C-alpha positions in Angstrom: -14.9 6.9 50.6 -11.0 6.6 50.0 -11.7 4.1 47.4 -13.9 6.7 45.2 -11.4 9.4 46.2 -8.5 7.2 44.9 -10.4 6.8 41.9 -11.0 10.2 41.3 -7.5 11.0 41.8 -6.3 8.4 39.0 -9.0 9.6 36.5 -8.2 13.3 37.3 -4.1 12.2 36.5 -4.7 10.6 33.0 -7.4 13.7 31.7 -4.2 15.7 33.1 -1.9 13.7 30.9 -3.8 12.9 28.2 -4.3 17.2 27.8 -0.2 17.7 28.2 0.4 14.7 25.5 -3.0 14.0 23.4 -3.0 9.8 23.0 -4.1 9.2 19.7 -6.9 7.1 19.0 -7.4 4.2 16.1 -9.3 5.9 13.3 -11.8 2.8 13.1 -12.6 1.9 16.1 -11.5 4.4 18.4 -9.6 2.8 20.8 -6.1 4.4 22.4 -3.0 3.9 20.0 0.2 2.3 21.4 3.6 4.0 20.3 3.6 2.0 17.1 0.6 2.3 15.7 0.1 5.1 13.4 -3.6 5.3 13.0 -5.5 1.8 12.8 -4.8 -0.6 16.0 -3.6 -3.7 16.0 -7.3 -5.2 16.2 -8.4 -3.3 13.6 -5.6 -4.6 11.2 -5.9 -8.5 12.4 -10.3 -7.9 11.7 -9.4 -7.1 7.6 -9.9 -9.7 5.4 -6.7 -10.9 4.7 -6.1 -13.4 1.5 -2.9 -15.0 2.4 -2.2 -14.8 -1.2 1.4 -14.3 0.1 1.5 -18.2 1.3 -0.4 -19.6 -2.1 2.1 -19.1 -5.2 0.0 -19.7 -8.4 -2.6 -17.1 -6.3 -5.6 -15.4 -8.0 -3.2 -12.1 -9.0 -0.7 -14.4 -10.6 -3.5 -16.1 -12.4 -5.0 -12.8 -13.6 -1.4 -11.8 -14.6 -0.6 -14.6 -16.6 0.4 -13.5 -20.6 0.5 -9.9 -19.2 3.2 -9.9 -17.4 6.5 -12.5 -16.3 6.4 -12.3 -12.4 8.7 -13.8 -9.5 5.6 -13.7 -7.9 2.8 -11.4 -7.0 0.3 -10.8 -3.6 -2.4 -8.8 -2.8 -2.5 -8.4 1.2 -6.6 -8.3 1.7 -9.4 -8.7 0.1 -11.9 -5.2 -1.4 -15.2 -5.0 -1.0 -17.6 -1.9 -1.3 -19.1 -0.5 2.0 -16.6 -2.8 4.0 -13.4 -1.3 6.4 -10.3 -1.6 3.7 -12.6 0.5 1.0 -13.3 3.2 3.9 -9.6 3.2 4.9 -8.7 3.7 1.4 -10.8 6.6 0.9 -9.2 8.0 3.8 -5.9 8.0 3.0 -6.2 8.7 -0.7 -8.9 11.5 -0.7 -8.8 13.0 3.3 -5.1 13.5 3.7 -4.3 11.0 6.5 -1.4 9.4 5.3 -0.9 7.4 8.8 -3.4 5.1 7.4 -1.2 4.0 4.4 1.6 4.1 6.6 0.4 1.2 8.9 -1.3 -0.9 6.2 1.8 -0.9 4.8 3.6 -2.0 7.5 0.9 -4.8 7.6 1.6 -5.7 4.0 5.7 -5.3 5.0 4.6 -8.0 7.9 2.8 -10.4 6.0 5.2 -10.8 3.4 8.0 -11.1 5.3 6.6 -13.3 7.6 6.5 -16.4 4.7 9.9 -15.1 3.2 8.0 -13.2 0.0 10.2 -10.4 0.2 13.4 -12.0 0.6 13.2 -12.1 -3.4 13.2 -8.7 -4.0 15.8 -6.1 -3.7 14.0 -2.7 -4.1 10.3 -1.7 -3.6 8.7 0.2 -6.3 5.6 2.6 -6.2 3.2 3.0 -9.0 3.7 6.9 -9.5 1.4 9.5 -9.6 2.2 12.3 -12.2 3.1 15.8 -11.3 -0.1 17.4 -11.5 -2.0 14.8 -9.3 0.9 14.8 -6.6 0.8 18.2 -6.2 -3.3 18.2 -6.0 -2.6 15.5 -3.2 0.6 16.4 -1.9 1.7 12.7 -1.4 1.8 9.4 -3.7 -0.5 6.7 -1.7 1.5 3.8 -3.6 4.7 5.7 -2.4 3.0 5.8 1.5 2.1 1.8 1.2 5.9 0.6 0.3 7.4 3.3 2.6 5.5 1.2 4.9 7.1 -2.3 3.8 10.2 -0.7 3.9 10.0 0.2 7.5 9.3 -3.7 8.2 11.5 -5.2 5.8 14.6 -2.8 5.0 14.3 -3.2 1.2 15.2 0.7 -0.5 12.0 2.3 -2.2 12.9 4.0 -5.7 10.7 6.7 -6.5 13.0 8.0 -9.9 12.6 4.1 -11.4 9.7 4.6 -13.0 7.7 7.8 -13.6 3.8 8.8 -15.0 4.4 10.9 -18.1 0.7 12.4 -18.7 -2.2 12.8 -16.4 -5.3 10.7 -16.9 -8.5 10.2 -15.6 -9.4 8.2 -12.3 -9.8 4.5 -13.1 -12.9 4.2 -10.7 -16.0 4.1 -13.3 -14.1 2.8 -16.1 -14.6 -0.9 -17.6 -11.5 -3.4 -18.3 -10.8 -2.0 -21.7 -11.4 1.4 -21.0 -8.8 1.0 -18.3 -6.3 -0.6 -20.1 -6.6 2.5 -22.9 -6.8 5.0 -20.4 -3.0 4.0 -18.8 -1.6 2.5 -22.0 1.7 4.5 -22.5 1.6 6.5 -19.8 4.4 5.1 -17.9 8.5 5.8 -18.5 11.6 5.1 -17.4 13.3 7.4 -15.2 16.4 8.8 -14.7 16.9 6.1 -11.8 16.5 3.3 -14.2 20.2 2.0 -14.7 20.7 1.9 -11.3 17.8 -0.9 -11.4 19.5 -2.9 -13.9 19.5 -6.4 -12.8 17.8 -5.6 -9.9 14.5 -7.7 -8.5 12.3 -5.0 -8.2 8.7 -4.9 -6.4 5.9 -2.9 -7.8 3.8 -1.8 -5.3 0.0 -0.6 -5.7 -3.2 0.1 -3.5 -6.1 -2.1 -5.2 -5.7 -4.8 -8.0 -8.9 -4.2 -9.8 -8.4 -5.1 -13.2 -5.0 -5.5 -13.1 -4.4 -2.4 -16.5 -2.1 0.1 -14.0 -0.2 -2.8 -12.6 0.8 -4.3 -16.6 1.2 -0.7 -17.9 4.0 -0.4 -15.1 5.3 -3.9 -15.7 5.4 -3.2 -19.2 7.7 -0.4 -18.8 10.3 -1.8 -16.1 10.4 -4.8 -18.7 12.7 -3.0 -20.1 14.9 -2.2 -17.7 18.2 -4.5 -18.5 18.1 -7.6 -16.3 15.3 -6.7 -14.0 13.3 -9.7 -12.5 9.2 -8.3 -11.6 7.0 -9.2 -8.9 4.2 -7.2 -7.8 2.3 -6.4 -4.1 -1.2 -4.6 -3.7 -2.6 -3.6 -0.5 -6.1 -4.9 -1.9 -7.7 -7.5 -4.1 -10.5 -6.7 -5.9 -12.5 -9.7 -7.5 -14.2 -8.7 -11.4 
């Protein structure tokens, strides 16, 4: 009887504590989050399909960008497949205003890249920019939040004024590879921070590598910066 009463008191105390200081829960499995986790728990991050491209110098991203951009290195963190958890998480941070998901995933990118020394080759992070109209609608740039997550782990600065999107374009989602290239060709420009990036090793950050059209257009413009060396890091990799 005394044990049951004690158990009841413990449950009551826990319930009261949650009311006073609500516990955040993983957006995937519902488990309580630790202080170090913002939206996705460690177990769910470990269950995502890692590519290990950061350990593989001539990985599929490098192969598919060959002849399109001169890169120091490149990697995608996870395989991206329709209907799977990563796709749902990306949808959540792109369209449901949950930037904490992107920050957690960016930190995971940073952890995996830093563990192998991949990020040691770079001086700064450059997020793929949104057009100001899209930025105003969404309230934030998901690639910027991913880059902030990488920065949390690596300490690399995030430079948001080096590359800008000078023209709004339709979504790439339902376009063919050729249409994607034409859709983003010439829409990026160098910003006022480009002079500060001269001679630096710049790591471009994006959410999903599909055909590489957006990354190619960004890297083509960044290559105009005097003495800059370039790399690429994306959260997801979609094989075509």
